[in-house]
C-alpha positions, -999 to 999 in steps of 0.1 A, spaced: -270 686 237 -266 661 204 -240 644 217 -262 636 253 -288 622 234 -291 586 231 -285 567 197 -320 553 193 -333 589 205 -313 610 177 -322 580 154 -358 584 162 -353 627 156 -334 623 124 -363 595 108 -391 622 118 -373 653 111 -371 638 73 -405 625 71 -421 659 82 -397 679 52 -410 649 29 -446 659 41 -438 697 38 -432 690 6 -460 671 -2 -481 694 8 -465 721 -14 -467 704 -43 -503 697 -39 -516 731 -23 -535 741 -52 -554 711 -57 -590 717 -45 -593 680 -39 -564 682 -14 -590 682 17 -603 650 7 -568 633 0 -558 642 36 -595 624 46 -586 595 30 -552 594 42 -565 592 79 -593 562 67 -571 541 46 -531 545 59 -530 561 91 -560 540 112 -551 510 95 -513 516 104 -519 523 140 -534 488 143 -504 472 123 -484 489 147 -500 480 181 -512 451 177 -480 434 180 -475 452 210 -508 439 227 -509 403 208 -488 376 232 -458 363 213 -474 326 224 -500 332 202 -473 343 172 -451 315 177 -463 291 154 -460 318 122 -426 316 104 -412 353 105 -410 349 68 -449 344 68 -456 381 91 -435 397 68 -453 390 46 -485 392 55 -472 430 62 -470 434 25 -496 419 12 -513 443 39 -497 479 32 -504 468 -8 -539 466 -2 -545 492 17 -522 510 -12 -546 496 -44 -579 504 -23 -570 544 -18 -553 543 -53 -589 528 -66 -609 560 -44 -593 584 -66 -602 587 -108 -576 615 -121 -539 599 -122 -519 621 -108 -547 623 -73 -542 585 -72 -504 591 -68 -503 620 -45 -524 596 -24 -507 569 -20 -473 585 -21 -486 598 11 -483 560 25 -443 555 19 -441 597 39 -462 584 65 -446 553 73 -410 572 73 -429 599 97 -446 579 127 -437 544 120 -401 539 114 -394 564 140 -408 539 172 -383 515 169 -356 531 174 -366 555 200 -377 520 220 -347 495 212 -320 530 217 -297 509 238 -289 479 211 -279 504 189 -251 514 210 -229 543 197 -238 563 166 -218 577 142 -227 607 123 -220 589 87 -237 557 101 -266 580 109 -268 596 76 -268 559 64 -299 543 86 -318 576 74 -315 578 35 -321 538 42 -359 555 54 -357 578 23 -353 548 4 -383 530 19 -402 561 8 -387 559 -31 -400 524 -33 -438 537 -20 -435 563 -51 -429 538 -78 -458 515 -60 -475 547 -62 -472 556 -100 -475 517 -110 -513 520 -96 -516 558 -108 -501 553 -143 -499 519 -160 -527 498 -138 -553 523 -131 -578 498 -148 -561 470 -135 -557 468 -99 -555 431 -98 -524 433 -117 -511 467 -102 -519 449 -68 -493 411 -77 -468 431 -95 -467 457 -65 -462 429 -36 -433 415 -61 -415 452 -56 -424 454 -23 -415 419 -10 -385 420 -31 -375 454 -19 -380 439 16 -359 407 15 -329 427 -5 -328 454 25 -330 424 51 -305 403 38 -279 428 20 -276 459 33 -253 485 30 -246 511 15 -239 501 -19 -266 481 -29 -282 514 -9 -271 533 -39 -278 508 -66 -314 503 -56 -321 545 -52 -309 543 -93 -326 512 -98 -358 530 -84 -358 564 -90 -347 552 -130 -380 530 -127 -400 560 -115 -389 585 -141 -397 560 -168 -434 554 -152 -441 590 -152 -464 600 -179 -457 627 -206 -456 665 -197 -488 670 -214 -505 648 -188 -497 674 -160 -480 675 -127 -487 674 -92 -495 710 -89 -527 710 -110 -563 722 -107 -589 703 -115 -610 697 -141 
């Protein structure tokens, strides 16, 4: 049955499954947080509704209206919009771990709801799929979640009281990540980026005494 699926549909299904697994893991870690219902409602306001517009608008706006803008400028505008949503969400919470949990959802939902759309409609352009190619592209989606987790940690733990500096820093990280992925995408670069981002997340994480994602509000 799997072999009969188009490469685009299979890739979309794989990305969807990876995003769902991460979301379930996130829910398991925050299940005993009394603010979980509030975090989920804020997720809809800050991420799902604006994200839906960002996905739908390019499909309904005539390309002639966007033809005068360089693709690089449009990509940078997208990064600016995403980081604005993330810093706004972080500022809406008070506890650092709640800030991190909320903003981290951005990357998970992007993998779950946004990234599967392109391959599904562009399956004919992907050609034949291979098992390793499928794994590599899925790992690329997970790498984007890791990048968003690093920016979430910056908003929550390093720049909680300096949102403008956090916004500038996270925009630079996000834009650099997009450039590297678009220009130098391959498994070796992805591995190096995973090591760098994973190390950064570990260094940004607060001391154990500060608590963990699985906590109770005071």
